[in-house]
N, C-alpha and C positions, 0 to 999 in steps of 0.2 A: 632803654636803647643801648647802654653799655653791656648788659648781659648778653645780648645778641651778638654784638661786636667780640666779646670775649668768645662767645661758642663758634663763631665763625673763624676767628683768628686760630683757635684751638683745632677745629677740623682741617684748616689748611697746613698748620704744622704737622699733624697726623698724617696728612697725605703725603707731604714731603718727606717725612720720616720714613712711610711705607716704601716710597718710590726710591729711597737712599738704600734702604735693607734689601729689597729686592734686586736691585742692579747691581749691588755691591757684593753680595753674598750668594748670587745664583751660580757663579763660576766654582764656588768653594763647593757648594753642594752638589753640583754636576761632577765634579772630580772625586768627591767623597763616594757617590753612588758608583762611578766607575770603577774606583778601586775594589769597593766592598763586593761588587758583581764579579769583577775578574778573579777576586781571591776565593769567593764561593765556588765558582766553577773550577778554580786549580785545586780546591780541597777535595773535589770529586772526581779528580784526574779527567778534567775536560779542558786542558791547557789548550788544545788545537781550536777552540771556538774564540773568535775575534769579538770583543765587546767594544761597542760604539755608544756613546751617550748624546743625548739631545735633551738638555734640561733633566727631566727626570724619567725619561722615555729611553728603554734599552733597544739597541739593534743587535742582533746576534748574525754574524755572518762568518762564513768560512765553510769548508768541506768536511763532512763527518762520514764516518763508516756505516751507520746505520740509522733507521728512523729511531730506534729506542734511544740512541745518544741525543738525536735532534730533540726528542720529547723531554728528555731528562735535562738537557741544557736550558730548554725553557721553562721549566717546572723551578729549578733551582734558581734561575735569575729573577722569577716572579717572587720567591721567597725573600727577596733582600728588601730590607725595611726602606723606604723611601721611592721605590721604584714604582712610577704611574703605569706604564704600559710596557710590554715586550713584543717587538716585531721580530718573529722568528725567520730570517732569511738563510738559514741553515740549508744547504744543499747535500744530499746524500749520494754518494758516490759509490759505486760499486767497484771493489778493489778486484784487480785482475786475480784469476785464479792462479793458485800457486802451480808451478809447474810439477807436474806428476811424472815421477821416474818409474817407467814399469820395470819390473824384475827381469832378470835374465831370460832369454828365451827359454821355455820349457819343451822338453820332448814332446810330440803329440802322445796322447793316450788313447790307445786302442784306435789309431787311425782317425782321431778326431782333431779338426783344426783349433778347436778354442776349449781346451781342456779347463780352464778357469770358470767358464760359464757352467759346465756341467759339474764341476766340484763346488763352487760358491753359491751358484744360484738354482742350481738343481734341474736345469734344462736337459731334457732327454734328447739325445743325438737323433734318434730314429724318427723324432717329430719334424726334424729339419735334415732331409737328407743331402742338402747342398753343403752342410757343414762338415760332412765326411770326406775323407781324402779318396 
């Protein structure tokens, strides 16, 4: 009878110890994973990605310039030791096109309104009579 009592008491103490470890060290583990994931992304020049942690789960949020950057961030986050899952909530935003400044107006070539099209693209003006002046 005393052996059974000792085994039961040992199991209860083991359960209490496990409970203490999980709830005492879980925030430390979460902070460690957050720091290591943020560092891994920063080393790959992905500083614009925001990293949030929920236990051992990572949530990536922010706006990135391309789908390739989105996939790259998820890949590097998954490689961090201790990460359970990665929820990639990154959004790809199309950057506004850069302002293109046209060169100074050119004189018409042989009476053609659009000399650049003739020179660069090779369009023949006789194909499009409305282009001639």
